[in-house]
C-alpha positions in Angstrom: 92.5 114.5 82.9 94.4 115.0 86.4 91.7 114.6 88.4 90.6 111.3 86.1 94.0 109.9 87.1 93.7 110.9 90.7 90.2 109.3 90.8 91.5 105.7 89.2 94.2 105.4 91.9 92.0 106.3 94.7 89.6 103.2 93.2 92.7 101.1 92.7 93.6 101.5 96.0 90.7 101.6 97.6 89.9 98.1 96.1 92.9 97.0 97.4 92.6 98.3 100.9 88.8 97.8 101.4 89.3 93.8 100.1 91.3 92.4 103.2 94.6 92.7 101.5 96.6 94.4 103.4 95.1 93.6 106.7 98.1 91.1 107.6 100.2 94.1 107.8 97.7 96.4 109.6 96.6 98.4 106.9 93.4 97.8 106.4 92.0 101.2 106.7 91.0 103.9 103.6 90.1 107.2 103.5 90.4 109.1 100.5 91.4 113.0 101.1 92.4 116.3 98.8 95.1 116.4 101.4 98.3 114.3 102.1 100.3 116.0 104.2 103.1 119.0 104.0 105.7 116.8 103.1 103.4 115.6 99.4 101.3 117.7 98.9 103.1 120.1 96.2 103.1 116.1 94.2 99.1 116.1 94.6 98.5 119.8 93.1 100.6 119.2 90.3 98.4 116.3 89.1 100.7 112.6 90.9 98.1 110.7 92.5 99.0 109.8 95.7 98.3 108.5 99.1 99.1 108.1 102.5 99.2 105.7 105.3 97.9 107.7 108.3 100.1 106.7 111.0 98.5 105.9 114.9 98.3 109.5 116.2 99.5 108.6 119.8 102.8 109.4 119.5 103.2 110.8 115.7 103.7 114.3 116.9 105.4 113.9 119.7 108.7 114.7 117.7 107.3 115.3 114.3 109.1 117.9 112.2 110.9 119.3 115.7 114.7 118.8 116.5 114.0 116.1 118.4 112.7 114.5 115.4 115.9 111.3 114.7 115.9 107.9 114.1 116.6 107.0 117.7 112.7 107.8 118.2 111.8 105.0 116.1 109.7 102.2 116.8 111.2 99.5 115.3 108.0 97.6 114.9 106.0 100.0 113.6 108.7 100.7 111.2 108.5 97.3 110.0 104.9 97.3 110.3 104.5 100.4 108.1 107.3 99.3 105.5 105.5 95.7 105.2 102.2 98.3 104.2 103.7 100.3 101.3 106.0 97.4 100.3 102.9 94.8 100.1 100.1 97.9 98.4 103.2 98.5 95.6 103.4 94.8 94.7 99.4 94.3 94.7 99.0 97.3 92.6 101.8 96.3 90.3 100.3 92.9 90.0 97.2 94.8 89.2 
C-alpha cells in the first residue's frame, strides 16, 4: 500500500512540474529519488509520500548543518523563490 501511495504522489507532483506550472517560480525540474535527505528520510521510510525541491548546489553546503548555519546566511531572493515554489506546489496539488 505504501508503494502505491508513493507512486501516486510522485505521479501527481511530476505531472504538475513537468507541465510547467511551476516554471514561473523557477521550479520546473523534477526528479524521483528514494532518498529525500537526512531531515525527512524517516518520514519516507514510514510510508509518508514526500518530496523536496533540490537547491542550487553552488553554496548550499557552505553552511548547511554547521554551527555557522544561521539566518543571516539566507539569501532573501532565494528564500522568496523557494517559498513561492512550495506554496505553488501545495496550492496546485490541493486543487487537483
